C-alpha positions in Angstrom: -5.8 35.1 -24.4 -6.4 33.4 -27.7 -9.7 31.5 -27.5 -9.0 29.5 -30.7 -5.7 28.3 -29.3 -6.7 25.0 -27.7 -5.0 21.6 -27.8 -7.0 20.5 -31.0 -5.9 23.7 -32.7 -2.3 23.2 -31.9 -2.6 19.5 -32.9 -3.9 20.5 -36.3 -1.3 23.2 -36.8 1.9 21.4 -35.8 1.7 17.7 -35.1 0.4 16.2 -38.3 3.5 17.1 -40.2 5.6 15.7 -37.3 4.0 12.3 -37.6 4.4 12.2 -41.4 8.0 13.4 -41.3 9.2 11.0 -38.6 9.3 8.2 -41.1 9.5 5.5 -38.4 5.9 4.5 -38.2 5.1 7.2 -35.6 1.6 8.5 -34.9 0.0 11.3 -33.0 -1.7 10.6 -29.7 -3.8 13.5 -28.5 -4.8 13.6 -24.9 -3.2 10.2 -24.1 -0.8 8.9 -21.4 2.9 8.8 -22.5 5.0 8.6 -19.4 5.5 5.6 -17.2 7.0 6.8 -13.9 6.4 4.8 -10.8 3.4 6.6 -9.4 2.4 9.2 -11.9 1.1 8.9 -15.5 0.4 12.3 -16.9 -1.7 12.5 -20.1 -0.1 15.1 -22.4 -2.2 17.2 -24.8 -0.1 15.8 -27.7 2.3 13.0 -28.0 4.2 11.6 -31.0 4.4 7.9 -30.4 5.6 4.8 -32.4 3.1 2.6 -34.2 -0.3 3.4 -35.5 -3.6 4.5 -33.8 -4.9 0.9 -33.7 -2.0 0.0 -31.4 -3.5 2.2 -28.7 -7.2 1.3 -28.8 -7.0 -0.5 -25.5 -4.0 1.1 -23.8 -2.1 4.4 -23.6 1.4 4.5 -25.0 4.1 3.8 -22.5 6.5 6.4 -23.9 6.8 9.0 -26.6 9.3 10.6 -28.9 7.9 14.1 -28.3 5.3 15.5 -25.9 3.4 18.9 -25.9 1.3 20.4 -23.2 -0.8 23.5 -23.8 -0.8 25.5 -20.6 -4.1 27.2 -20.4 -4.5 27.8 -16.6 -2.1 24.8 -16.0 1.4 26.3 -16.3 2.6 25.2 -12.8 1.2 21.7 -13.3 2.7 21.4 -16.8 6.1 22.6 -15.5 6.0 20.0 -12.8 5.2 17.3 -15.3 8.7 17.9 -16.8 10.3 15.7 -14.0 8.0 12.8 -14.8 8.6 13.1 -18.6 12.4 13.4 -18.1 12.3 10.3 -15.7 10.4 8.5 -18.5 13.2 9.4 -20.9 11.0 11.4 -23.3 13.5 13.2 -25.5 11.7 16.5 -26.0 8.9 18.3 -24.1 7.2 21.5 -25.2 5.1 23.7 -23.0 3.0 26.0 -25.1 1.9 29.1 -23.2 -0.8 30.9 -25.2 -1.3 33.8 -22.8 2.3 34.8 -23.0 2.7 33.6 -26.6 5.8 31.6 -25.7 6.9 28.0 -25.9 9.3 26.4 -23.4 11.3 23.6 -25.0 12.9 21.0 -22.7 15.5 18.5 -24.1 18.1 16.0 -23.0 16.3 14.1 -20.2 18.0 12.5 -17.3 16.9 11.1 -13.9 17.4 14.6 -12.5 15.3 16.4 -15.1 15.9 18.0 -18.5 19.4 19.2 -19.2 18.3 21.9 -21.7 15.5 24.5 -21.4 14.9 27.1 -24.1 12.1 29.7 -24.0 11.0 31.1 -27.3 9.0 34.3 -27.2 9.7 36.4 -30.2 7.4 36.2 -33.2 10.2 35.2 -35.5 11.7 32.5 -33.2 11.5 29.1 -34.9 10.1 25.9 -33.4 11.4 22.6 -34.7 11.6 19.4 -32.7 14.9 17.6 -32.8 15.0 14.4 -34.9 12.0 15.4 -37.1 12.5 16.5 -40.7 9.7 19.0 -40.7 9.8 22.7 -41.7 10.2 25.0 -38.7 7.2 26.9 -37.4 7.6 30.4 -36.1 6.1 31.5 -32.8 4.2 34.1 -34.9 2.6 31.4 -37.1 1.7 29.3 -34.0 -0.2 32.1 -32.3 -1.7 33.8 -35.4 
């Protein structure tokens, strides 16, 4: 396992360009709630949300444009969160799995879950969230 690959490391490597590139006043919310399902409110490791950090000083965001979980000993839990994020209509959800050096990408949410699931595992596979004008990041770059 990669000891340096924690949520803050991923945050610094991938999410700052996402916020700058969104162009719609989005900000990054690390370790903050972003799904508003009836009885469950997971707190993703990373969420791209609208507004600025000051908007969330007293409350977590109610939704997000993009959510990332880093699955270090939490893969089953993070996969189960997909139903909550899909029900909250979060357009894209990534599960980063450092031990396997893979990323699961879930897109097209509906009340029954995500309609698309991709698993990227080769070093040259490219990661790029839909709707964000950022350069792609390879799996190899993410885990190097």
